[in-house]
mmCIF file of the N, C-alpha and C atoms, coordinates in Angstrom:
data_MODEL
# 
_entry.id   MODEL 
# 
loop_
_atom_site.group_PDB 
_atom_site.id 
_atom_site.type_symbol 
_atom_site.label_atom_id 
_atom_site.label_alt_id 
_atom_site.label_comp_id 
_atom_site.label_asym_id 
_atom_site.label_entity_id 
_atom_site.label_seq_id 
_atom_site.pdbx_PDB_ins_code 
_atom_site.Cartn_x 
_atom_site.Cartn_y 
_atom_site.Cartn_z 
_atom_site.occupancy 
_atom_site.B_iso_or_equiv 
_atom_site.pdbx_formal_charge 
_atom_site.auth_seq_id 
_atom_site.auth_comp_id 
_atom_site.auth_asym_id 
_atom_site.auth_atom_id 
_atom_site.pdbx_PDB_model_num 
ATOM 1   N N  . UNK A 1 1  ? -9.412  6.048   -16.315 1.00 0.00 ? 1  UNK A N  1 
ATOM 2   C CA . UNK A 1 1  ? -10.125 6.397   -15.117 1.00 0.00 ? 1  UNK A CA 1 
ATOM 3   C C  . UNK A 1 1  ? -9.659  5.505   -13.965 1.00 0.00 ? 1  UNK A C  1 
ATOM 4   N N  . UNK A 1 2  ? -9.330  6.119   -12.852 1.00 0.00 ? 2  UNK A N  1 
ATOM 5   C CA . UNK A 1 2  ? -8.860  5.394   -11.685 1.00 0.00 ? 2  UNK A CA 1 
ATOM 6   C C  . UNK A 1 2  ? -10.044 4.869   -10.887 1.00 0.00 ? 2  UNK A C  1 
ATOM 7   N N  . UNK A 1 3  ? -9.941  3.623   -10.502 1.00 0.00 ? 3  UNK A N  1 
ATOM 8   C CA . UNK A 1 3  ? -10.999 3.039   -9.683  1.00 0.00 ? 3  UNK A CA 1 
ATOM 9   C C  . UNK A 1 3  ? -10.920 3.578   -8.260  1.00 0.00 ? 3  UNK A C  1 
ATOM 10  N N  . UNK A 1 4  ? -12.057 3.871   -7.706  1.00 0.00 ? 4  UNK A N  1 
ATOM 11  C CA . UNK A 1 4  ? -12.129 4.226   -6.294  1.00 0.00 ? 4  UNK A CA 1 
ATOM 12  C C  . UNK A 1 4  ? -12.556 2.973   -5.542  1.00 0.00 ? 4  UNK A C  1 
ATOM 13  N N  . UNK A 1 5  ? -12.368 2.953   -4.237  1.00 0.00 ? 5  UNK A N  1 
ATOM 14  C CA . UNK A 1 5  ? -12.845 1.783   -3.487  1.00 0.00 ? 5  UNK A CA 1 
ATOM 15  C C  . UNK A 1 5  ? -14.334 1.523   -3.719  1.00 0.00 ? 5  UNK A C  1 
ATOM 16  N N  . UNK A 1 6  ? -15.131 2.578   -3.860  1.00 0.00 ? 6  UNK A N  1 
ATOM 17  C CA . UNK A 1 6  ? -16.567 2.388   -4.061  1.00 0.00 ? 6  UNK A CA 1 
ATOM 18  C C  . UNK A 1 6  ? -16.882 1.756   -5.416  1.00 0.00 ? 6  UNK A C  1 
ATOM 19  N N  . UNK A 1 7  ? -16.183 2.175   -6.469  1.00 0.00 ? 7  UNK A N  1 
ATOM 20  C CA . UNK A 1 7  ? -16.459 1.581   -7.784  1.00 0.00 ? 7  UNK A CA 1 
ATOM 21  C C  . UNK A 1 7  ? -15.929 0.153   -7.854  1.00 0.00 ? 7  UNK A C  1 
ATOM 22  N N  . UNK A 1 8  ? -14.795 -0.091  -7.221  1.00 0.00 ? 8  UNK A N  1 
ATOM 23  C CA . UNK A 1 8  ? -14.257 -1.456  -7.187  1.00 0.00 ? 8  UNK A CA 1 
ATOM 24  C C  . UNK A 1 8  ? -15.210 -2.367  -6.410  1.00 0.00 ? 8  UNK A C  1 
ATOM 25  N N  . UNK A 1 9  ? -15.749 -1.862  -5.317  1.00 0.00 ? 9  UNK A N  1 
ATOM 26  C CA . UNK A 1 9  ? -16.705 -2.623  -4.517  1.00 0.00 ? 9  UNK A CA 1 
ATOM 27  C C  . UNK A 1 9  ? -17.952 -2.954  -5.337  1.00 0.00 ? 9  UNK A C  1 
ATOM 28  N N  . UNK A 1 10 ? -18.490 -1.964  -6.029  1.00 0.00 ? 10 UNK A N  1 
ATOM 29  C CA . UNK A 1 10 ? -19.693 -2.178  -6.840  1.00 0.00 ? 10 UNK A CA 1 
ATOM 30  C C  . UNK A 1 10 ? -19.430 -3.219  -7.928  1.00 0.00 ? 10 UNK A C  1 
ATOM 31  N N  . UNK A 1 11 ? -18.262 -3.151  -8.543  1.00 0.00 ? 11 UNK A N  1 
ATOM 32  C CA . UNK A 1 11 ? -17.918 -4.127  -9.582  1.00 0.00 ? 11 UNK A CA 1 
ATOM 33  C C  . UNK A 1 11 ? -17.810 -5.535  -8.995  1.00 0.00 ? 11 UNK A C  1 
ATOM 34  N N  . UNK A 1 12 ? -17.231 -5.640  -7.805  1.00 0.00 ? 12 UNK A N  1 
ATOM 35  C CA . UNK A 1 12 ? -17.118 -6.944  -7.158  1.00 0.00 ? 12 UNK A CA 1 
ATOM 36  C C  . UNK A 1 12 ? -18.493 -7.517  -6.838  1.00 0.00 ? 12 UNK A C  1 
ATOM 37  N N  . UNK A 1 13 ? -19.352 -6.699  -6.275  1.00 0.00 ? 13 UNK A N  1 
ATOM 38  C CA . UNK A 1 13 ? -20.704 -7.162  -5.944  1.00 0.00 ? 13 UNK A CA 1 
ATOM 39  C C  . UNK A 1 13 ? -21.425 -7.622  -7.205  1.00 0.00 ? 13 UNK A C  1 
ATOM 40  N N  . UNK A 1 14 ? -21.274 -6.885  -8.296  1.00 0.00 ? 14 UNK A N  1 
ATOM 41  C CA . UNK A 1 14 ? -21.923 -7.264  -9.558  1.00 0.00 ? 14 UNK A CA 1 
ATOM 42  C C  . UNK A 1 14 ? -21.468 -8.628  -10.060 1.00 0.00 ? 14 UNK A C  1 
ATOM 43  N N  . UNK A 1 15 ? -20.219 -9.001  -9.810  1.00 0.00 ? 15 UNK A N  1 
ATOM 44  C CA . UNK A 1 15 ? -19.719 -10.285 -10.314 1.00 0.00 ? 15 UNK A CA 1 
ATOM 45  C C  . UNK A 1 15 ? -20.434 -11.474 -9.681  1.00 0.00 ? 15 UNK A C  1 
ATOM 46  N N  . UNK A 1 16 ? -20.965 -11.281 -8.492  1.00 0.00 ? 16 UNK A N  1 
ATOM 47  C CA . UNK A 1 16 ? -21.638 -12.403 -7.829  1.00 0.00 ? 16 UNK A CA 1 
ATOM 48  C C  . UNK A 1 16 ? -22.968 -12.757 -8.467  1.00 0.00 ? 16 UNK A C  1 
ATOM 49  N N  . UNK A 1 17 ? -23.539 -11.873 -9.226  1.00 0.00 ? 17 UNK A N  1 
ATOM 50  C CA . UNK A 1 17 ? -24.830 -12.148 -9.854  1.00 0.00 ? 17 UNK A CA 1 
ATOM 51  C C  . UNK A 1 17 ? -24.686 -12.590 -11.310 1.00 0.00 ? 17 UNK A C  1 
ATOM 52  N N  . UNK A 1 18 ? -23.457 -12.815 -11.740 1.00 0.00 ? 18 UNK A N  1 
ATOM 53  C CA . UNK A 1 18 ? -23.233 -13.233 -13.123 1.00 0.00 ? 18 UNK A CA 1 
ATOM 54  C C  . UNK A 1 18 ? -23.643 -14.678 -13.375 1.00 0.00 ? 18 UNK A C  1 
ATOM 55  N N  . UNK A 1 19 ? -23.853 -15.426 -12.328 1.00 0.00 ? 19 UNK A N  1 
ATOM 56  C CA . UNK A 1 19 ? -24.334 -16.797 -12.474 1.00 0.00 ? 19 UNK A CA 1 
ATOM 57  C C  . UNK A 1 19 ? -25.711 -16.913 -11.828 1.00 0.00 ? 19 UNK A C  1 
ATOM 58  N N  . UNK A 1 20 ? -26.542 -17.764 -12.398 1.00 0.00 ? 20 UNK A N  1 
ATOM 59  C CA . UNK A 1 20 ? -27.872 -17.985 -11.830 1.00 0.00 ? 20 UNK A CA 1 
ATOM 60  C C  . UNK A 1 20 ? -27.848 -19.036 -10.719 1.00 0.00 ? 20 UNK A C  1 
ATOM 61  N N  . UNK A 1 21 ? -26.714 -19.683 -10.542 1.00 0.00 ? 21 UNK A N  1 
ATOM 62  C CA . UNK A 1 21 ? -26.583 -20.735 -9.529  1.00 0.00 ? 21 UNK A CA 1 
ATOM 63  C C  . UNK A 1 21 ? -26.439 -20.084 -8.154  1.00 0.00 ? 21 UNK A C  1 
ATOM 64  N N  . UNK A 1 22 ? -27.499 -20.089 -7.391  1.00 0.00 ? 22 UNK A N  1 
ATOM 65  C CA . UNK A 1 22 ? -27.502 -19.416 -6.099  1.00 0.00 ? 22 UNK A CA 1 
ATOM 66  C C  . UNK A 1 22 ? -26.528 -20.031 -5.102  1.00 0.00 ? 22 UNK A C  1 
ATOM 67  N N  . UNK A 1 23 ? -26.363 -21.344 -5.176  1.00 0.00 ? 23 UNK A N  1 
ATOM 68  C CA . UNK A 1 23 ? -25.415 -22.003 -4.284  1.00 0.00 ? 23 UNK A CA 1 
ATOM 69  C C  . UNK A 1 23 ? -23.998 -21.543 -4.606  1.00 0.00 ? 23 UNK A C  1 
ATOM 70  N N  . UNK A 1 24 ? -23.668 -21.478 -5.887  1.00 0.00 ? 24 UNK A N  1 
ATOM 71  C CA . UNK A 1 24 ? -22.344 -21.001 -6.286  1.00 0.00 ? 24 UNK A CA 1 
ATOM 72  C C  . UNK A 1 24 ? -22.158 -19.539 -5.897  1.00 0.00 ? 24 UNK A C  1 
ATOM 73  N N  . UNK A 1 25 ? -23.190 -18.720 -6.043  1.00 0.00 ? 25 UNK A N  1 
ATOM 74  C CA . UNK A 1 25 ? -23.109 -17.322 -5.607  1.00 0.00 ? 25 UNK A CA 1 
ATOM 75  C C  . UNK A 1 25 ? -22.768 -17.255 -4.117  1.00 0.00 ? 25 UNK A C  1 
ATOM 76  N N  . UNK A 1 26 ? -23.483 -18.039 -3.323  1.00 0.00 ? 26 UNK A N  1 
ATOM 77  C CA . UNK A 1 26 ? -23.255 -18.043 -1.882  1.00 0.00 ? 26 UNK A CA 1 
ATOM 78  C C  . UNK A 1 26 ? -21.818 -18.459 -1.558  1.00 0.00 ? 26 UNK A C  1 
ATOM 79  N N  . UNK A 1 27 ? -21.363 -19.546 -2.169  1.00 0.00 ? 27 UNK A N  1 
ATOM 80  C CA . UNK A 1 27 ? -20.014 -20.042 -1.895  1.00 0.00 ? 27 UNK A CA 1 
ATOM 81  C C  . UNK A 1 27 ? -18.956 -19.026 -2.302  1.00 0.00 ? 27 UNK A C  1 
ATOM 82  N N  . UNK A 1 28 ? -19.149 -18.385 -3.434  1.00 0.00 ? 28 UNK A N  1 
ATOM 83  C CA . UNK A 1 28 ? -18.197 -17.367 -3.900  1.00 0.00 ? 28 UNK A CA 1 
ATOM 84  C C  . UNK A 1 28 ? -18.162 -16.189 -2.931  1.00 0.00 ? 28 UNK A C  1 
ATOM 85  N N  . UNK A 1 29 ? -19.331 -15.770 -2.488  1.00 0.00 ? 29 UNK A N  1 
ATOM 86  C CA . UNK A 1 29 ? -19.399 -14.668 -1.523  1.00 0.00 ? 29 UNK A CA 1 
ATOM 87  C C  . UNK A 1 29 ? -18.671 -15.043 -0.243  1.00 0.00 ? 29 UNK A C  1 
ATOM 88  N N  . UNK A 1 30 ? -18.880 -16.237 0.248   1.00 0.00 ? 30 UNK A N  1 
ATOM 89  C CA . UNK A 1 30 ? -18.231 -16.680 1.485   1.00 0.00 ? 30 UNK A CA 1 
ATOM 90  C C  . UNK A 1 30 ? -16.708 -16.718 1.330   1.00 0.00 ? 30 UNK A C  1 
ATOM 91  N N  . UNK A 1 31 ? -16.226 -17.231 0.186   1.00 0.00 ? 31 UNK A N  1 
ATOM 92  C CA . UNK A 1 31 ? -14.776 -17.280 -0.054  1.00 0.00 ? 31 UNK A CA 1 
ATOM 93  C C  . UNK A 1 31 ? -14.180 -15.882 -0.047  1.00 0.00 ? 31 UNK A C  1 
ATOM 94  N N  . UNK A 1 32 ? -14.812 -14.969 -0.769  1.00 0.00 ? 32 UNK A N  1 
ATOM 95  C CA . UNK A 1 32 ? -14.312 -13.595 -0.855  1.00 0.00 ? 32 UNK A CA 1 
ATOM 96  C C  . UNK A 1 32 ? -14.420 -12.899 0.502   1.00 0.00 ? 32 UNK A C  1 
ATOM 97  N N  . UNK A 1 33 ? -15.497 -13.132 1.201   1.00 0.00 ? 33 UNK A N  1 
ATOM 98  C CA . UNK A 1 33 ? -15.700 -12.521 2.512   1.00 0.00 ? 33 UNK A CA 1 
ATOM 99  C C  . UNK A 1 33 ? -14.567 -12.904 3.468   1.00 0.00 ? 33 UNK A C  1 
ATOM 100 N N  . UNK A 1 34 ? -14.203 -14.167 3.498   1.00 0.00 ? 34 UNK A N  1 
ATOM 101 C CA . UNK A 1 34 ? -13.132 -14.631 4.375   1.00 0.00 ? 34 UNK A CA 1 
ATOM 102 C C  . UNK A 1 34 ? -11.791 -14.007 3.998   1.00 0.00 ? 34 UNK A C  1 
ATOM 103 N N  . UNK A 1 35 ? -11.492 -13.989 2.711   1.00 0.00 ? 35 UNK A N  1 
ATOM 104 C CA . UNK A 1 35 ? -10.239 -13.393 2.246   1.00 0.00 ? 35 UNK A CA 1 
ATOM 105 C C  . UNK A 1 35 ? -10.220 -11.895 2.488   1.00 0.00 ? 35 UNK A C  1 
ATOM 106 N N  . UNK A 1 36 ? -11.352 -11.245 2.231   1.00 0.00 ? 36 UNK A N  1 
ATOM 107 C CA . UNK A 1 36 ? -11.451 -9.804  2.385   1.00 0.00 ? 36 UNK A CA 1 
ATOM 108 C C  . UNK A 1 36 ? -11.195 -9.402  3.835   1.00 0.00 ? 36 UNK A C  1 
ATOM 109 N N  . UNK A 1 37 ? -11.830 -10.098 4.763   1.00 0.00 ? 37 UNK A N  1 
ATOM 110 C CA . UNK A 1 37 ? -11.645 -9.786  6.180   1.00 0.00 ? 37 UNK A CA 1 
ATOM 111 C C  . UNK A 1 37 ? -10.165 -9.865  6.562   1.00 0.00 ? 37 UNK A C  1 
ATOM 112 N N  . UNK A 1 38 ? -9.512  -10.909 6.145   1.00 0.00 ? 38 UNK A N  1 
ATOM 113 C CA . UNK A 1 38 ? -8.102  -11.100 6.459   1.00 0.00 ? 38 UNK A CA 1 
ATOM 114 C C  . UNK A 1 38 ? -7.235  -10.022 5.816   1.00 0.00 ? 38 UNK A C  1 
ATOM 115 N N  . UNK A 1 39 ? -7.480  -9.748  4.546   1.00 0.00 ? 39 UNK A N  1 
ATOM 116 C CA . UNK A 1 39 ? -6.680  -8.744  3.830   1.00 0.00 ? 39 UNK A CA 1 
ATOM 117 C C  . UNK A 1 39 ? -6.886  -7.342  4.391   1.00 0.00 ? 39 UNK A C  1 
ATOM 118 N N  . UNK A 1 40 ? -8.118  -6.995  4.754   1.00 0.00 ? 40 UNK A N  1 
ATOM 119 C CA . UNK A 1 40 ? -8.384  -5.664  5.314   1.00 0.00 ? 40 UNK A CA 1 
ATOM 120 C C  . UNK A 1 40 ? -7.725  -5.500  6.678   1.00 0.00 ? 40 UNK A C  1 
ATOM 121 N N  . UNK A 1 41 ? -7.719  -6.551  7.467   1.00 0.00 ? 41 UNK A N  1 
ATOM 122 C CA . UNK A 1 41 ? -7.058  -6.519  8.762   1.00 0.00 ? 41 UNK A CA 1 
ATOM 123 C C  . UNK A 1 41 ? -5.563  -6.259  8.574   1.00 0.00 ? 41 UNK A C  1 
ATOM 124 N N  . UNK A 1 42 ? -4.981  -6.918  7.594   1.00 0.00 ? 42 UNK A N  1 
ATOM 125 C CA . UNK A 1 42 ? -3.558  -6.745  7.302   1.00 0.00 ? 42 UNK A CA 1 
ATOM 126 C C  . UNK A 1 42 ? -3.267  -5.323  6.810   1.00 0.00 ? 42 UNK A C  1 
ATOM 127 N N  . UNK A 1 43 ? -4.109  -4.800  5.936   1.00 0.00 ? 43 UNK A N  1 
ATOM 128 C CA . UNK A 1 43 ? -3.909  -3.440  5.436   1.00 0.00 ? 43 UNK A CA 1 
ATOM 129 C C  . UNK A 1 43 ? -4.017  -2.408  6.552   1.00 0.00 ? 43 UNK A C  1 
ATOM 130 N N  . UNK A 1 44 ? -4.998  -2.574  7.428   1.00 0.00 ? 44 UNK A N  1 
ATOM 131 C CA . UNK A 1 44 ? -5.152  -1.654  8.554   1.00 0.00 ? 44 UNK A CA 1 
ATOM 132 C C  . UNK A 1 44 ? -3.933  -1.717  9.472   1.00 0.00 ? 44 UNK A C  1 
ATOM 133 N N  . UNK A 1 45 ? -3.399  -2.907  9.675   1.00 0.00 ? 45 UNK A N  1 
ATOM 134 C CA . UNK A 1 45 ? -2.209  -3.061  10.508  1.00 0.00 ? 45 UNK A CA 1 
ATOM 135 C C  . UNK A 1 45 ? -1.017  -2.336  9.895   1.00 0.00 ? 45 UNK A C  1 
ATOM 136 N N  . UNK A 1 46 ? -0.864  -2.473  8.611   1.00 0.00 ? 46 UNK A N  1 
ATOM 137 C CA . UNK A 1 46 ? 0.235   -1.803  7.916   1.00 0.00 ? 46 UNK A CA 1 
ATOM 138 C C  . UNK A 1 46 ? 0.107   -0.292  8.025   1.00 0.00 ? 46 UNK A C  1 
ATOM 139 N N  . UNK A 1 47 ? -1.094  0.218   7.841   1.00 0.00 ? 47 UNK A N  1 
ATOM 140 C CA . UNK A 1 47 ? -1.331  1.661   7.949   1.00 0.00 ? 47 UNK A CA 1 
ATOM 141 C C  . UNK A 1 47 ? -1.013  2.152   9.356   1.00 0.00 ? 47 UNK A C  1 
ATOM 142 N N  . UNK A 1 48 ? -1.518  1.449   10.371  1.00 0.00 ? 48 UNK A N  1 
ATOM 143 C CA . UNK A 1 48 ? -1.264  1.861   11.757  1.00 0.00 ? 48 UNK A CA 1 
ATOM 144 C C  . UNK A 1 48 ? 0.230   1.856   12.055  1.00 0.00 ? 48 UNK A C  1 
ATOM 145 N N  . UNK A 1 49 ? 0.937   0.847   11.586  1.00 0.00 ? 49 UNK A N  1 
ATOM 146 C CA . UNK A 1 49 ? 2.376   0.750   11.809  1.00 0.00 ? 49 UNK A CA 1 
ATOM 147 C C  . UNK A 1 49 ? 3.112   1.904   11.143  1.00 0.00 ? 49 UNK A C  1 
ATOM 148 N N  . UNK A 1 50 ? 2.727   2.231   9.917   1.00 0.00 ? 50 UNK A N  1 
ATOM 149 C CA . UNK A 1 50 ? 3.369   3.351   9.212   1.00 0.00 ? 50 UNK A CA 1 
ATOM 150 C C  . UNK A 1 50 ? 3.065   4.685   9.889   1.00 0.00 ? 50 UNK A C  1 
ATOM 151 N N  . UNK A 1 51 ? 1.847   4.857   10.365  1.00 0.00 ? 51 UNK A N  1 
ATOM 152 C CA . UNK A 1 51 ? 1.487   6.092   11.058  1.00 0.00 ? 51 UNK A CA 1 
ATOM 153 C C  . UNK A 1 51 ? 2.260   6.254   12.363  1.00 0.00 ? 51 UNK A C  1 
ATOM 154 N N  . UNK A 1 52 ? 2.628   5.155   12.977  1.00 0.00 ? 52 UNK A N  1 
ATOM 155 C CA . UNK A 1 52 ? 3.339   5.179   14.251  1.00 0.00 ? 52 UNK A CA 1 
ATOM 156 C C  . UNK A 1 52 ? 4.750   5.747   14.125  1.00 0.00 ? 52 UNK A C  1 
ATOM 157 N N  . UNK A 1 53 ? 5.328   5.665   12.945  1.00 0.00 ? 53 UNK A N  1 
ATOM 158 C CA . UNK A 1 53 ? 6.692   6.170   12.741  1.00 0.00 ? 53 UNK A CA 1 
ATOM 159 C C  . UNK A 1 53 ? 6.734   7.662   13.066  1.00 0.00 ? 53 UNK A C  1 
ATOM 160 N N  . UNK A 1 54 ? 7.444   8.008   14.143  1.00 0.00 ? 54 UNK A N  1 
ATOM 161 C CA . UNK A 1 54 ? 7.578   9.396   14.557  1.00 0.00 ? 54 UNK A CA 1 
ATOM 162 C C  . UNK A 1 54 ? 6.417   9.912   15.397  1.00 0.00 ? 54 UNK A C  1 
ATOM 163 N N  . UNK A 1 55 ? 5.500   9.030   15.768  1.00 0.00 ? 55 UNK A N  1 
ATOM 164 C CA . UNK A 1 55 ? 4.343   9.423   16.567  1.00 0.00 ? 55 UNK A CA 1 
ATOM 165 C C  . UNK A 1 55 ? 4.181   8.473   17.747  1.00 0.00 ? 55 UNK A C  1 
ATOM 166 N N  . UNK A 1 56 ? 3.345   8.872   18.684  1.00 0.00 ? 56 UNK A N  1 
ATOM 167 C CA . UNK A 1 56 ? 2.975   7.981   19.782  1.00 0.00 ? 56 UNK A CA 1 
ATOM 168 C C  . UNK A 1 56 ? 1.725   7.214   19.371  1.00 0.00 ? 56 UNK A C  1 
ATOM 169 N N  . UNK A 1 57 ? 1.445   6.132   20.089  1.00 0.00 ? 57 UNK A N  1 
ATOM 170 C CA . UNK A 1 57 ? 0.221   5.375   19.793  1.00 0.00 ? 57 UNK A CA 1 
ATOM 171 C C  . UNK A 1 57 ? -1.010  6.219   20.081  1.00 0.00 ? 57 UNK A C  1 
ATOM 172 N N  . UNK A 1 58 ? -0.907  7.097   21.059  1.00 0.00 ? 58 UNK A N  1 
ATOM 173 C CA . UNK A 1 58 ? -2.021  7.992   21.358  1.00 0.00 ? 58 UNK A CA 1 
ATOM 174 C C  . UNK A 1 58 ? -2.322  8.903   20.165  1.00 0.00 ? 58 UNK A C  1 
ATOM 175 N N  . UNK A 1 59 ? -1.274  9.430   19.540  1.00 0.00 ? 59 UNK A N  1 
ATOM 176 C CA . UNK A 1 59 ? -1.458  10.277  18.358  1.00 0.00 ? 59 UNK A CA 1 
ATOM 177 C C  . UNK A 1 59 ? -2.052  9.480   17.195  1.00 0.00 ? 59 UNK A C  1 
ATOM 178 N N  . UNK A 1 60 ? -1.553  8.279   17.007  1.00 0.00 ? 60 UNK A N  1 
ATOM 179 C CA . UNK A 1 60 ? -2.080  7.424   15.935  1.00 0.00 ? 60 UNK A CA 1 
ATOM 180 C C  . UNK A 1 60 ? -3.546  7.110   16.206  1.00 0.00 ? 60 UNK A C  1 
ATOM 181 N N  . UNK A 1 61 ? -3.847  6.774   17.449  1.00 0.00 ? 61 UNK A N  1 
ATOM 182 C CA . UNK A 1 61 ? -5.235  6.488   17.808  1.00 0.00 ? 61 UNK A CA 1 
ATOM 183 C C  . UNK A 1 61 ? -6.147  7.657   17.525  1.00 0.00 ? 61 UNK A C  1 
ATOM 184 N N  . UNK A 1 62 ? -5.694  8.852   17.858  1.00 0.00 ? 62 UNK A N  1 
ATOM 185 C CA . UNK A 1 62 ? -6.504  10.045  17.589  1.00 0.00 ? 62 UNK A CA 1 
ATOM 186 C C  . UNK A 1 62 ? -6.751  10.209  16.091  1.00 0.00 ? 62 UNK A C  1 
ATOM 187 N N  . UNK A 1 63 ? -5.735  9.957   15.298  1.00 0.00 ? 63 UNK A N  1 
ATOM 188 C CA . UNK A 1 63 ? -5.873  10.059  13.843  1.00 0.00 ? 63 UNK A CA 1 
ATOM 189 C C  . UNK A 1 63 ? -6.892  9.054   13.312  1.00 0.00 ? 63 UNK A C  1 
ATOM 190 N N  . UNK A 1 64 ? -6.898  7.871   13.892  1.00 0.00 ? 64 UNK A N  1 
ATOM 191 C CA . UNK A 1 64 ? -7.769  6.794   13.416  1.00 0.00 ? 64 UNK A CA 1 
ATOM 192 C C  . UNK A 1 64 ? -9.134  6.772   14.096  1.00 0.00 ? 64 UNK A C  1 
ATOM 193 N N  . UNK A 1 65 ? -9.309  7.602   15.120  1.00 0.00 ? 65 UNK A N  1 
ATOM 194 C CA . UNK A 1 65 ? -10.586 7.641   15.813  1.00 0.00 ? 65 UNK A CA 1 
ATOM 195 C C  . UNK A 1 65 ? -10.759 6.516   16.827  1.00 0.00 ? 65 UNK A C  1 
ATOM 196 N N  . UNK A 1 66 ? -9.630  6.033   17.342  1.00 0.00 ? 66 UNK A N  1 
ATOM 197 C CA . UNK A 1 66 ? -9.652  4.983   18.360  1.00 0.00 ? 66 UNK A CA 1 
ATOM 198 C C  . UNK A 1 66 ? -8.687  5.393   19.469  1.00 0.00 ? 66 UNK A C  1 
ATOM 199 N N  . UNK A 1 67 ? -8.620  4.604   20.532  1.00 0.00 ? 67 UNK A N  1 
ATOM 200 C CA . UNK A 1 67 ? -7.644  4.884   21.583  1.00 0.00 ? 67 UNK A CA 1 
ATOM 201 C C  . UNK A 1 67 ? -6.248  4.501   21.100  1.00 0.00 ? 67 UNK A C  1 
ATOM 202 N N  . UNK A 1 68 ? -5.256  5.001   21.815  1.00 0.00 ? 68 UNK A N  1 
ATOM 203 C CA . UNK A 1 68 ? -3.885  4.636   21.488  1.00 0.00 ? 68 UNK A CA 1 
ATOM 204 C C  . UNK A 1 68 ? -3.646  3.148   21.647  1.00 0.00 ? 68 UNK A C  1 
ATOM 205 N N  . UNK A 1 69 ? -4.250  2.581   22.695  1.00 0.00 ? 69 UNK A N  1 
ATOM 206 C CA . UNK A 1 69 ? -4.102  1.141   22.920  1.00 0.00 ? 69 UNK A CA 1 
ATOM 207 C C  . UNK A 1 69 ? -4.714  0.346   21.773  1.00 0.00 ? 69 UNK A C  1 
ATOM 208 N N  . UNK A 1 70 ? -5.850  0.796   21.287  1.00 0.00 ? 70 UNK A N  1 
ATOM 209 C CA . UNK A 1 70 ? -6.500  0.089   20.157  1.00 0.00 ? 70 UNK A CA 1 
ATOM 210 C C  . UNK A 1 70 ? -5.666  0.220   18.898  1.00 0.00 ? 70 UNK A C  1 
ATOM 211 N N  . UNK A 1 71 ? -5.084  1.403   18.666  1.00 0.00 ? 71 UNK A N  1 
ATOM 212 C CA . UNK A 1 71 ? -4.226  1.596   17.487  1.00 0.00 ? 71 UNK A CA 1 
ATOM 213 C C  . UNK A 1 71 ? -3.048  0.628   17.528  1.00 0.00 ? 71 UNK A C  1 
ATOM 214 N N  . UNK A 1 72 ? -2.478  0.447   18.708  1.00 0.00 ? 72 UNK A N  1 
ATOM 215 C CA . UNK A 1 72 ? -1.366  -0.500  18.843  1.00 0.00 ? 72 UNK A CA 1 
ATOM 216 C C  . UNK A 1 72 ? -1.831  -1.927  18.588  1.00 0.00 ? 72 UNK A C  1 
ATOM 217 N N  . UNK A 1 73 ? -3.005  -2.277  19.090  1.00 0.00 ? 73 UNK A N  1 
ATOM 218 C CA . UNK A 1 73 ? -3.561  -3.612  18.829  1.00 0.00 ? 73 UNK A CA 1 
ATOM 219 C C  . UNK A 1 73 ? -3.757  -3.836  17.332  1.00 0.00 ? 73 UNK A C  1 
ATOM 220 N N  . UNK A 1 74 ? -4.293  -2.843  16.646  1.00 0.00 ? 74 UNK A N  1 
ATOM 221 C CA . UNK A 1 74 ? -4.505  -2.949  15.205  1.00 0.00 ? 74 UNK A CA 1 
ATOM 222 C C  . UNK A 1 74 ? -3.184  -3.219  14.501  1.00 0.00 ? 74 UNK A C  1 
ATOM 223 N N  . UNK A 1 75 ? -2.129  -2.543  14.934  1.00 0.00 ? 75 UNK A N  1 
ATOM 224 C CA . UNK A 1 75 ? -0.823  -2.713  14.290  1.00 0.00 ? 75 UNK A CA 1 
ATOM 225 C C  . UNK A 1 75 ? -0.264  -4.116  14.459  1.00 0.00 ? 75 UNK A C  1 
ATOM 226 N N  . UNK A 1 76 ? -0.638  -4.778  15.513  1.00 0.00 ? 76 UNK A N  1 
ATOM 227 C CA . UNK A 1 76 ? -0.104  -6.113  15.796  1.00 0.00 ? 76 UNK A CA 1 
ATOM 228 C C  . UNK A 1 76 ? -0.606  -7.174  14.824  1.00 0.00 ? 76 UNK A C  1 
ATOM 229 N N  . UNK A 1 77 ? -1.663  -6.903  14.118  1.00 0.00 ? 77 UNK A N  1 
ATOM 230 C CA . UNK A 1 77 ? -2.170  -7.872  13.135  1.00 0.00 ? 77 UNK A CA 1 
ATOM 231 C C  . UNK A 1 77 ? -1.169  -8.087  12.017  1.00 0.00 ? 77 UNK A C  1 
ATOM 232 N N  . UNK A 1 78 ? -0.227  -7.157  11.854  1.00 0.00 ? 78 UNK A N  1 
ATOM 233 C CA . UNK A 1 78 ? 0.781   -7.282  10.802  1.00 0.00 ? 78 UNK A CA 1 
ATOM 234 C C  . UNK A 1 78 ? 1.864   -8.284  11.168  1.00 0.00 ? 78 UNK A C  1 
ATOM 235 N N  . UNK A 1 79 ? 1.936   -8.634  12.406  1.00 0.00 ? 79 UNK A N  1 
ATOM 236 C CA . UNK A 1 79 ? 3.012   -9.530  12.873  1.00 0.00 ? 79 UNK A CA 1 
ATOM 237 C C  . UNK A 1 79 ? 2.636   -10.976 12.750  1.00 0.00 ? 79 UNK A C  1 
# 
């Protein structure tokens, strides 16, 4: 069975409650939160850059539900 983002997310959230140490739970959540934010920004940048191949930023923005200028900004996180 292939994991979907939703099932992977649920499994990740469940791992934080495997310990009764609330301080450790908090610290683990904070570590993952920081890494997750950075990794998601990078993934979005990669996607925007790939979508740009053969398209204008305006077209990419429309696909992503943002302006063309915002789509270009998103792509810059990859640099």
